[in-house]
C-alpha positions, 0 to 999 in steps of 0.5 A: 423372745419379745416383740421387738426381737421378733420384729427385728428378725422380720424386718431384716434387710439383707441388701441394706446390711450387705451394703453397710458391710461393704460400703458399696451399692449392690447395683454397682458391686458384684460382691455386695450383690452376692453377699446380700443374696446369701444373707437374704437366704439365711434371713428367710430361713431364720424367719421361717424357723422362728414363725414356725416355732411360734405356730404362725404363718410364714411367707409360703403357706399351704391353704390347709395350714393357713386356714388352720392358723387363721381359725385358731385366732378367731377368724371364720370363713364368710365366703369361698369362691372357686375359680380356675387358674390358667392351667384349668386347676381349681383355686379358691378365693377366701374371705374370713372375718374376726368378729371380736376384732372386726378384721376382714381377711382375704386371700387366694390360692395357687396350685402348681401344675403337675404335668407328671414331673412330681411323680417322676421325681418320687414326690407328691403333688404339692397342695394349694398354697396361699398366693396373696392377700391382706387383712383390713381393720380400724384401730386406735393406738394407745396414747403412749405409743406411736404405733408406727412399729406395728402398722403397715399401709393405711391412713387416719380416718377423716372427721370431716373438718376442712382444716387438715391439721385437725381432720383426724381427731375423734371423741372416745365414742368415735364421733368426729371432734372439731377443734375449739375456735380458741385453739384455732385462733391460737394457731393463726397467731403462730403464723403472724410475723416474728422478729426471728425464726426462733421466736416463731418456733417458741410460739408454735411449740407452745401452741403444740403443747396446748393442743396436746394438753387439750387432746389428752384432757378431752380423751381424743383419739385417732383412728387408723384405717389400715391393712397388712399383707396377710401372708407372713406373721399373721398372728404376730402382726395382729397381736402387736396391734392388740398390745399397742392399741384397740381394734374398733368393733364398728368401723368408722371408715372403710379402707380401700378394699381389694377383694380380687383374685389373680385371675380377675385381673387377667380379664381385659378391662376388668372393673375392680370396684364392681368385682369388690362390691359384688363380693362384699354383697355376698358377705353376711349382713352382720359383717357388712354392717360392722364394716359400715358397708351398705347393700 
């Protein structure tokens, strides 16, 4: 099974498929709602079985198994902070770092309260699960791929150019590239009045071709400053990014970081920026430097 096939299984939308079959919205038709729910259950099992067979992370992971898989692909622990959940059970907030690709991974755990019910049913108390988290990175897509199929949240790094049309262009050495005055003038020429919309489109398309030629001849790049939900398909998502682009060792820009566990948000008036900064300052100096984070 290749990447496209795996992606198709992971991206399957049970509700949308049910609506396609019945031709009715699940919000207005109980049969569509029931079909969508059944297809969701089946899809979840297919995803779990597929990812498990690939040795990858699934939507639900024990802390132990997740750490094992993350470590197997190059992540190393750089911070562990214990905290207590509402039931007084100790949980852990983990931060890991992939030095080869400069990927920051963070997640917290959740443990089900026992209360004696597990023993009564003859079952062992479940170990801590991964509750939620993300991984963060800088990445350059290959010129021949759009990269949209393998990215999630994020934005292209800004090179400081005041004109938004050109604000994501960088040289191959990751320094900002400011577009030539000649091409800027050509774009302004496209905005001049034309006898017809068709004439304008022809001029604009010609300009776009010139810019693309300019980008290719100068080896210019764009840098995606992104993040992914880290729970499901950690190995697959990172491998897809590797196939379709290159991770940036020294981050050009730091993405929005959320280094909080779920109990941090239970405190009234919590300051997420302060908490994140405090945790960043606990990371090894080499990690902070690669992320472009100052003390």
